[in-house]
C-alpha positions as CSV (number, residue, x, y, z in Angstrom):
1,M,2.5,14.6,7.6
2,I,4.1,12.9,4.6
3,M,2.9,9.6,3.0
4,E,-0.3,9.7,5.1
5,D,-2.4,8.5,2.3
6,Y,-0.2,5.3,1.7
7,D,0.0,4.8,5.6
8,L,-3.9,4.8,5.8
9,I,-4.6,2.8,2.7
10,E,-1.9,0.2,4.2
11,R,-3.7,0.0,7.6
12,I,-7.1,-0.2,6.2
13,Q,-6.4,-3.0,3.9
14,Q,-5.0,-5.0,6.7
15,Q,-8.6,-5.3,8.1
16,H,-10.9,-4.9,5.4
17,P,-9.3,-5.7,2.0
18,F,-10.8,-3.6,-1.0
19,K,-10.7,-3.1,-4.7
20,I,-9.6,-0.3,-6.7
21,I,-12.2,0.7,-9.1
22,P,-11.0,2.0,-12.4
23,K,-12.1,5.6,-12.7
24,E,-10.3,8.7,-14.0
25,V,-9.5,11.3,-11.3
26,T,-8.2,14.9,-11.6
27,V,-5.2,16.0,-9.4
28,S,-3.1,19.2,-9.0
29,A,-0.2,19.7,-11.3
30,R,1.3,22.2,-9.3
31,K,4.5,20.2,-8.5
32,Y,4.8,19.9,-12.3
33,E,4.9,23.6,-12.8
34,H,8.3,24.1,-11.4
35,N,9.7,20.6,-11.7
36,N,10.0,18.3,-14.8
37,Y,8.1,14.8,-14.6
38,L,11.1,12.9,-14.1
39,R,12.2,14.9,-10.9
40,V,8.9,14.8,-9.5
41,Q,8.8,10.9,-9.9
42,L,12.3,10.6,-8.6
43,A,11.5,12.4,-5.6
44,N,8.3,10.2,-5.0
45,F,10.2,7.1,-5.5
46,I,13.0,8.1,-3.0
47,V,10.6,9.4,-0.2
48,F,8.5,6.2,-1.0
49,M,11.6,3.9,-0.1
50,M,12.7,6.1,2.7
51,Y,9.2,5.4,4.3
52,F,9.7,1.7,3.8
53,W,13.1,1.8,5.5
54,G,11.5,3.5,8.7
55,C,12.8,7.1,8.3
56,S,11.1,9.7,10.5
57,Q,8.3,11.9,9.0
58,E,11.0,14.9,9.7
59,K,13.4,13.3,7.5
60,L,11.0,12.3,4.8
61,L,9.5,15.9,4.4
62,K,13.1,17.6,4.7
63,T,14.3,15.3,1.8
64,Y,11.1,15.7,-0.1
65,K,11.4,19.6,0.1
66,Q,15.4,19.5,-0.9
67,L,14.2,17.4,-4.1
68,L,11.5,19.5,-5.4
69,Y,10.9,23.2,-5.7
70,H,7.6,24.5,-4.8
71,P,6.5,28.2,-3.8
72,K,4.7,27.0,-0.7
73,F,7.8,25.0,0.7
């Protein structure tokens, strides 16, 4: 599933508002090893907008895979 984290946060906030605590986190940089920063951000933006336009999970994932190279895809 793609955008599941955003969907989960959105549904939780409807019932229980919460604050984001300013803390540093470490995330994987694997996407950036084969794609530049701009390409990753553009892919994220396009899929994010498609999510709000109501596109299916299949369409979101297909588009994301087309926009980014990743060996696991």
